[in-house]
C-alpha positions as CSV (number, residue, x, y, z in Angstrom):
1,M,-63.1,47.5,-47.0
2,T,-65.6,48.6,-44.3
3,A,-66.5,52.3,-43.8
4,S,-64.4,52.4,-40.7
5,E,-61.4,51.0,-42.4
6,K,-61.7,53.6,-45.1
7,V,-61.8,56.3,-42.5
8,I,-58.6,54.9,-41.0
9,Q,-56.9,54.8,-44.4
10,D,-57.8,58.4,-45.0
11,V,-56.5,59.4,-41.5
12,L,-53.2,57.6,-42.1
13,L,-52.8,59.5,-45.4
14,S,-53.4,62.8,-43.8
15,A,-51.5,62.2,-40.5
16,S,-48.2,64.0,-40.1
17,D,-44.9,62.4,-38.9
18,Y,-44.0,65.7,-37.2
19,F,-45.4,67.3,-34.1
20,D,-44.4,70.7,-32.8
21,L,-45.2,71.3,-29.1
22,T,-45.2,75.1,-29.7
23,E,-47.9,74.9,-32.4
24,A,-51.5,75.3,-31.3
25,A,-52.6,74.0,-34.7
26,H,-50.8,70.7,-34.1
27,Q,-52.4,70.3,-30.7
28,H,-55.9,70.9,-32.1
29,K,-55.4,68.6,-35.1
30,L,-54.2,65.8,-32.9
31,L,-57.4,66.0,-30.7
32,K,-59.5,66.1,-33.9
33,L,-57.8,63.0,-35.2
34,A,-58.2,61.3,-31.9
35,N,-61.9,62.1,-31.9
36,T,-62.2,60.6,-35.3
37,L,-60.6,57.3,-34.3
38,Y,-62.4,57.3,-31.0
39,C,-65.8,57.4,-32.8
40,L,-65.1,54.3,-34.8
41,K,-66.7,52.0,-32.2
42,D,-66.2,48.9,-34.3
43,I,-62.4,49.3,-34.2
44,S,-60.8,47.8,-31.1
45,I,-57.8,49.3,-29.4
46,E,-55.9,46.2,-30.2
47,R,-56.5,46.9,-33.9
48,Y,-55.4,50.5,-33.6
49,Q,-52.2,49.3,-31.8
50,E,-51.5,46.8,-34.5
51,I,-51.7,49.6,-37.1
52,A,-49.6,52.0,-35.0
53,A,-46.9,49.3,-34.7
54,Q,-46.4,49.1,-38.4
55,P,-43.2,50.5,-39.9
56,N,-43.6,54.1,-41.1
57,C,-46.9,54.7,-39.3
58,P,-47.1,58.5,-38.9
59,L,-46.3,59.9,-35.5
60,E,-49.6,61.8,-35.3
61,F,-51.6,58.6,-35.7
62,R,-49.5,56.8,-33.1
63,L,-50.1,59.6,-30.6
64,A,-53.8,59.6,-31.3
65,V,-54.0,55.9,-30.6
66,K,-52.6,56.5,-27.1
67,L,-55.2,59.2,-26.5
68,V,-58.1,56.9,-27.8
69,E,-56.9,54.1,-25.5
70,S,-56.9,56.5,-22.6
71,R,-60.3,58.1,-23.2
72,R,-62.0,54.8,-23.9
73,Y,-60.8,53.5,-20.5
74,L,-62.0,56.6,-18.6
75,L,-65.5,56.2,-20.2
76,S,-65.6,52.8,-18.7
77,V,-65.0,54.0,-15.1
78,T,-68.2,53.9,-13.0
79,K,-67.1,55.1,-9.6
80,P,-66.5,58.9,-9.4
81,L,-63.0,60.0,-8.5
82,T,-60.8,63.1,-8.5
83,V,-57.3,63.3,-9.8
84,G,-54.9,65.9,-8.6
85,V,-52.4,67.0,-11.3
86,V,-49.2,68.6,-10.1
87,F,-46.3,70.3,-11.9
88,A,-43.4,72.5,-10.8
89,M,-42.5,75.8,-12.4
90,W,-39.0,77.2,-12.4
91,G,-37.9,79.3,-15.4
92,E,-41.1,78.3,-17.2
93,H,-42.2,81.9,-18.1
94,N,-41.6,81.3,-21.8
95,R,-43.3,77.9,-22.1
96,L,-46.3,79.1,-20.1
97,N,-46.9,81.9,-22.6
98,E,-48.0,81.5,-26.2
99,K,-45.6,81.2,-29.1
100,S,-44.7,84.5,-30.7
101,V,-41.9,86.2,-32.7
102,S,-40.3,87.3,-29.4
103,N,-41.1,84.0,-27.6
104,P,-40.3,81.2,-30.2
105,N,-40.4,78.4,-27.5
106,G,-43.8,79.4,-26.1
107,E,-46.1,76.4,-25.6
108,D,-49.0,78.0,-23.9
109,S,-48.6,75.0,-21.7
110,L,-51.1,75.7,-18.9
111,R,-54.0,76.4,-21.3
112,V,-53.0,73.3,-23.3
113,K,-53.0,71.1,-20.1
114,I,-56.5,72.3,-19.2
115,E,-57.7,71.6,-22.7
116,Q,-56.2,68.1,-22.6
117,L,-57.7,67.3,-19.2
118,N,-61.1,68.5,-20.4
119,W,-60.9,66.4,-23.5
120,V,-60.0,63.1,-21.8
121,T,-62.5,63.5,-18.9
122,Q,-65.5,64.9,-20.8
123,G,-68.6,62.8,-20.2
124,T,-66.8,60.6,-17.6
125,V,-67.1,60.4,-13.8
126,V,-63.4,61.4,-13.5
127,D,-62.8,64.9,-12.3
128,W,-59.5,66.8,-12.1
129,Q,-57.8,69.6,-10.1
130,L,-54.6,71.2,-11.4
131,Y,-51.8,72.5,-9.2
132,P,-49.0,74.5,-10.9
133,V,-46.4,75.3,-8.3
134,D,-43.9,78.1,-8.5
135,D,-40.5,76.7,-7.3
136,G,-38.9,80.0,-6.6
137,C,-38.9,81.0,-10.3
138,P,-36.8,84.2,-10.9
139,H,-39.2,85.2,-13.7
140,N,-42.4,85.0,-11.6
141,S,-44.0,82.0,-13.2
142,F,-46.5,82.2,-10.4
143,A,-48.0,85.5,-11.6
144,I,-48.0,84.3,-15.2
145,A,-49.8,81.0,-14.4
146,Q,-52.2,82.8,-12.0
147,N,-53.3,85.3,-14.7
148,I,-53.8,82.4,-17.2
149,A,-55.8,80.4,-14.7
150,K,-58.1,83.4,-13.8
151,S,-59.0,83.8,-17.5
152,S,-59.9,80.2,-17.9
153,V,-63.5,78.8,-17.8
154,N,-61.9,76.1,-15.6
155,A,-60.5,78.6,-13.1
156,S,-62.1,76.8,-10.1
157,Q,-60.2,73.7,-11.0
158,V,-56.8,75.4,-11.1
159,T,-54.9,76.3,-7.9
160,V,-51.7,78.1,-8.6
161,L,-49.3,77.8,-5.7
162,N,-46.1,79.6,-4.7
163,L,-43.6,77.6,-2.6
164,A,-41.9,80.7,-1.2
165,Q,-45.2,81.8,0.5
166,V,-45.2,78.8,2.8
167,L,-41.5,78.7,3.7
168,P,-39.9,78.5,6.2
169,T,-42.1,76.2,8.2
170,Q,-41.5,74.2,11.4
171,E,-43.9,71.4,10.6
172,G,-44.8,69.0,7.8
173,P,-42.9,67.6,4.9
174,L,-41.4,71.0,3.9
175,K,-39.7,71.7,7.3
176,G,-36.4,70.6,5.7
177,L,-36.5,73.6,3.4
178,A,-35.3,77.0,4.6
179,S,-36.5,78.8,1.4
180,A,-37.7,78.1,-2.1
181,D,-34.1,78.6,-3.2
182,D,-33.3,75.3,-1.5
183,S,-35.8,73.4,-3.6
184,R,-35.0,72.0,-7.0
185,K,-38.4,70.8,-8.2
186,G,-38.9,68.2,-5.4
187,G,-40.1,70.8,-2.9
188,A,-42.6,72.2,-5.3
189,I,-44.0,68.8,-6.2
190,I,-44.3,67.9,-2.5
191,Y,-46.2,71.2,-1.8
192,G,-48.5,70.6,-4.7
193,C,-49.2,67.0,-3.5
194,Q,-49.8,68.3,0.1
195,T,-52.4,70.8,-1.2
196,A,-54.1,68.2,-3.4
197,L,-54.4,65.7,-0.6
198,K,-55.9,68.4,1.7
199,D,-58.4,69.1,-1.1
200,G,-59.5,65.5,-0.9
201,V,-58.3,64.1,-4.2
202,D,-58.2,60.3,-4.6
203,C,-54.8,60.2,-6.3
204,V,-52.1,62.5,-7.6
205,M,-50.3,62.4,-10.9
206,Y,-47.4,64.7,-11.6
207,T,-45.9,65.9,-14.8
208,D,-43.7,68.6,-16.2
209,A,-44.5,72.2,-16.9
210,D,-44.0,71.8,-20.7
211,N,-46.2,69.9,-23.2
212,S,-43.9,66.9,-23.5
213,V,-46.5,64.6,-22.0
214,H,-50.0,64.9,-23.4
215,L,-52.4,64.7,-20.4
216,G,-55.0,63.1,-22.5
217,Q,-53.1,60.0,-21.6
218,L,-54.4,60.1,-18.0
219,G,-56.3,56.9,-18.5
220,L,-53.1,55.0,-19.1
221,L,-52.1,55.7,-15.5
222,L,-55.6,55.3,-14.1
223,K,-56.2,51.8,-15.6
224,P,-53.6,50.0,-13.3
225,Y,-54.7,52.2,-10.4
226,L,-58.4,51.3,-10.7
227,A,-58.6,48.0,-12.5
228,D,-55.6,46.4,-10.8
229,K,-55.6,48.3,-7.5
230,Q,-52.0,49.5,-8.0
231,Q,-51.2,52.5,-5.8
232,V,-48.0,53.3,-7.6
233,V,-48.0,53.6,-11.4
234,L,-44.9,54.8,-13.3
235,G,-44.7,55.9,-17.0
236,N,-42.0,54.1,-18.9
237,R,-40.5,55.7,-22.0
238,K,-38.2,52.8,-22.5
239,H,-41.1,50.3,-23.1
240,P,-41.3,49.0,-26.7
241,D,-44.9,50.2,-26.9
242,S,-44.0,53.8,-25.8
243,I,-43.5,56.7,-28.2
244,L,-40.3,58.6,-27.5
245,V,-39.3,61.6,-29.6
246,K,-36.0,62.9,-28.4
247,Q,-34.1,66.0,-29.4
248,E,-30.4,65.8,-30.1
249,E,-28.3,63.9,-27.6
250,R,-27.6,66.2,-24.7
251,W,-24.6,64.3,-23.3
252,G,-21.3,62.8,-24.5
253,V,-20.4,59.1,-24.7
254,G,-19.6,59.1,-21.0
255,I,-23.3,59.0,-20.2
256,K,-22.8,55.2,-20.2
257,T,-20.5,55.6,-17.2
258,L,-23.0,57.7,-15.3
259,R,-25.8,55.2,-16.0
260,H,-23.5,52.3,-14.9
261,M,-22.8,54.1,-11.6
262,Q,-26.5,55.0,-11.2
263,R,-27.7,51.4,-11.7
264,M,-25.2,50.0,-9.2
265,I,-26.2,52.6,-6.6
266,G,-29.9,52.2,-7.4
267,K,-29.7,48.4,-7.6
268,D,-33.0,48.0,-5.8
269,I,-34.8,50.0,-8.4
270,F,-33.1,49.0,-11.6
271,S,-32.9,45.3,-10.8
272,K,-36.7,45.2,-10.8
273,G,-36.9,46.5,-14.4
274,I,-37.6,50.1,-13.5
275,K,-35.3,51.8,-16.0
276,D,-37.1,55.2,-16.5
277,T,-37.0,56.7,-13.1
278,Q,-37.3,60.3,-14.2
279,A,-40.4,60.1,-16.5
280,A,-42.7,63.0,-15.6
281,F,-45.8,60.8,-15.8
282,K,-46.4,59.1,-12.5
283,L,-49.5,58.4,-10.3
284,Y,-49.7,57.7,-6.6
285,G,-52.8,56.8,-4.6
286,K,-53.6,59.1,-1.7
287,D,-52.9,56.8,1.2
288,V,-49.4,55.7,-0.1
289,L,-48.6,59.3,-1.1
290,K,-49.3,60.6,2.4
291,Q,-46.7,58.2,3.8
292,I,-44.1,58.8,1.1
293,I,-44.1,62.6,1.4
294,A,-44.3,62.6,5.2
295,K,-40.5,62.5,5.5
296,P,-38.7,63.3,2.3
297,T,-35.0,62.5,1.9
298,V,-34.4,65.1,-0.8
299,Y,-36.1,68.2,-2.3
300,D,-34.3,68.3,-5.7
301,F,-34.5,66.6,-9.1
302,S,-33.7,63.2,-7.5
303,F,-37.0,63.1,-5.6
304,D,-38.4,60.6,-8.1
305,T,-36.1,57.8,-7.0
306,D,-36.6,58.7,-3.3
307,W,-40.4,58.2,-3.8
308,I,-39.9,54.9,-5.7
309,L,-37.6,53.6,-2.9
310,A,-40.1,54.8,-0.3
311,A,-42.8,52.8,-2.0
312,M,-40.5,49.7,-2.1
313,E,-39.7,50.1,1.6
314,M,-43.5,50.0,2.2
315,K,-43.7,46.8,0.1
316,Q,-45.9,48.4,-2.4
317,P,-46.1,46.7,-5.9
318,I,-45.2,49.1,-8.7
319,A,-46.8,49.1,-12.1
320,T,-45.2,50.6,-15.2
321,V,-47.0,51.7,-18.4
322,P,-45.9,52.7,-21.9
323,F,-46.8,56.3,-23.0
324,A,-46.0,59.0,-25.5
325,F,-43.3,61.6,-24.7
326,I,-42.0,64.3,-27.0
327,D,-38.9,66.0,-25.7
328,S,-39.2,69.8,-25.0
329,A,-35.5,70.5,-24.9
330,A,-35.2,74.2,-25.7
331,E,-36.2,75.5,-22.3
332,S,-35.3,72.4,-20.2
333,A,-33.8,73.0,-16.8
334,S,-31.0,70.5,-17.6
335,V,-30.0,72.7,-20.5
336,V,-30.3,76.0,-18.6
337,Q,-28.5,74.7,-15.5
338,G,-26.2,72.4,-17.3
339,P,-26.7,68.6,-17.8
340,M,-23.9,67.6,-15.5
341,T,-25.4,69.7,-12.7
342,T,-28.6,67.8,-13.1
343,W,-26.8,64.4,-13.2
344,Y,-24.7,65.3,-10.1
345,T,-28.0,66.1,-8.3
346,L,-29.6,62.8,-9.5
347,L,-26.7,60.6,-8.4
348,D,-26.1,62.5,-5.1
349,G,-29.8,62.3,-4.2
350,L,-29.9,58.6,-5.1
351,V,-27.0,57.9,-2.7
352,K,-28.9,59.7,0.1
353,A,-32.2,57.9,-0.7
354,V,-30.9,54.4,-0.9
355,R,-29.3,54.8,2.5
356,A,-32.3,56.5,4.1
357,R,-34.8,54.1,2.6
358,H,-32.8,51.0,3.6
359,A,-32.6,49.8,0.1
360,D,-30.4,47.1,-1.5
361,Y,-27.6,48.9,-3.1
362,N,-23.9,48.6,-4.0
363,I,-22.3,50.1,-0.9
364,E,-18.8,50.3,-2.5
365,M,-20.1,52.3,-5.5
366,A,-22.0,54.7,-3.2
367,D,-18.9,55.3,-1.1
368,I,-16.8,55.9,-4.1
369,F,-19.2,58.4,-5.4
370,D,-19.0,60.3,-2.1
371,Q,-15.2,60.2,-2.2
372,Q,-14.6,61.0,-5.8
373,V,-17.5,63.1,-7.1
374,G,-17.7,66.3,-5.2
375,S,-19.5,68.4,-7.8
376,H,-20.8,68.5,-11.4
377,E,-17.2,69.4,-12.5
378,D,-16.0,65.9,-11.7
379,L,-18.7,64.4,-13.9
380,E,-17.8,66.9,-16.7
381,A,-14.3,65.3,-16.6
382,I,-15.7,61.9,-17.7
383,I,-18.7,62.8,-19.9
384,N,-16.8,63.0,-23.2
385,D,-14.7,59.8,-22.7
386,L,-15.6,56.1,-22.2
387,P,-13.7,53.5,-20.3
388,P,-12.7,50.4,-22.3
389,E,-15.0,48.1,-20.2
390,L,-18.1,50.0,-21.3
391,V,-17.4,50.6,-25.0
392,D,-19.3,47.6,-26.3
393,A,-21.8,47.4,-23.4
394,T,-25.5,47.5,-24.2
395,D,-28.0,49.3,-22.1
396,A,-29.1,46.0,-20.5
397,D,-25.5,45.4,-19.4
398,L,-25.1,48.6,-17.4
399,G,-25.2,48.3,-13.6
400,D,-23.5,44.9,-13.6
401,P,-20.4,45.2,-11.4
402,Q,-18.8,42.2,-13.2
403,L,-18.8,44.4,-16.4
404,M,-16.9,47.2,-14.6
405,S,-16.4,47.0,-10.9
406,P,-16.8,50.0,-8.5
407,K,-13.0,49.8,-8.0
408,A,-12.5,50.1,-11.7
409,V,-14.9,53.0,-11.8
410,R,-12.9,54.7,-9.1
411,A,-9.6,54.3,-11.0
412,W,-11.3,55.8,-14.1
413,L,-12.6,58.8,-12.1
414,V,-9.2,59.4,-10.6
415,E,-7.5,59.1,-14.0
416,M,-9.9,61.4,-15.8
417,K,-9.9,64.1,-13.1
418,Q,-6.1,64.5,-13.4
419,P,-5.1,67.7,-15.3
420,Q,-4.5,66.8,-18.9
421,E,-1.0,67.6,-20.2
422,V,-1.0,70.2,-23.0
423,T,1.1,69.0,-26.0
424,Q,2.9,71.6,-28.1
């Protein structure tokens, strides 16, 4: 056994299979572990990946391997570039602040993001600018983030934005918004991207306000962008090499029906193997991004699919990469606002986008959605039941109209929306 192999063995023994996004000690230990593995120059990334793929490999070790892969790539980059990092803030006052007795879900997320970006870019020619954007937060996430940014040694690299301050406007991508109240994440991300592009960044990645995506993985997105000249790079949590730690299932069995509808409507996306449209780990090159945000179809949670369809309309190839994601469910907007509210927004926005972007989609299913689903309440009527056609369906089967046709979906919606008789 070589000295490096002995170090790996010791790291495996000490690595934890649990990671708490609210614990600063866990964040620091992970970076320390990643540094240890990174320094073993005689161990290839392929060897680390081989170890990480073994059954019962601790979560902490697997996370560290993603970070090592990312950092090693960034150190190989020779041409200087600047990455804009954008995230939206609505109801993020708790996760922005540190964990405490009165704030058990605190993630200190802005400081953590800064630390992660510093770690992965240290000693490289890659620079970063961070753009947190208040999306009309009722708890003034703008002021909280601004105070945190001002106290940081990286204050010059953090530009905290407030969407409400630039609305309404008669020009540019945001002219379709009357106020920040009309935005549901998409408007804030667009504003952050606008600002980043004006600042001269080479590309923009966007993420979420929580710590679910470790930004030390930046190199995983930049590799296809730089090495393969891909202008659109999407994180894929469903890839077998991804690390996905989910909290308890947020939805009932009827989620299969929603996904079946989604994949028929979004045929152009899902038929090309893009199954994780909502992952908050995406990168767009500046030239493509300028065109995508020039005329948005939506300003809500469904903007992800609108952007993907816009890239497809431009005939842009799309790369996908595996990455690590740890669900931060406690303060999630889909929990606060209600998961069916979010799903209604996603499906409604997808219908609008496939039409606006001239995509290939199941016209009948889109029309039925318009006719039969008027609000989140109609989705709540089907979320806890499953039509017989989908009971044995695998994830790969969903979206196939031969499995369950749009007409059959319509019949199921009509049936489930009928008032249920109360038996004595």
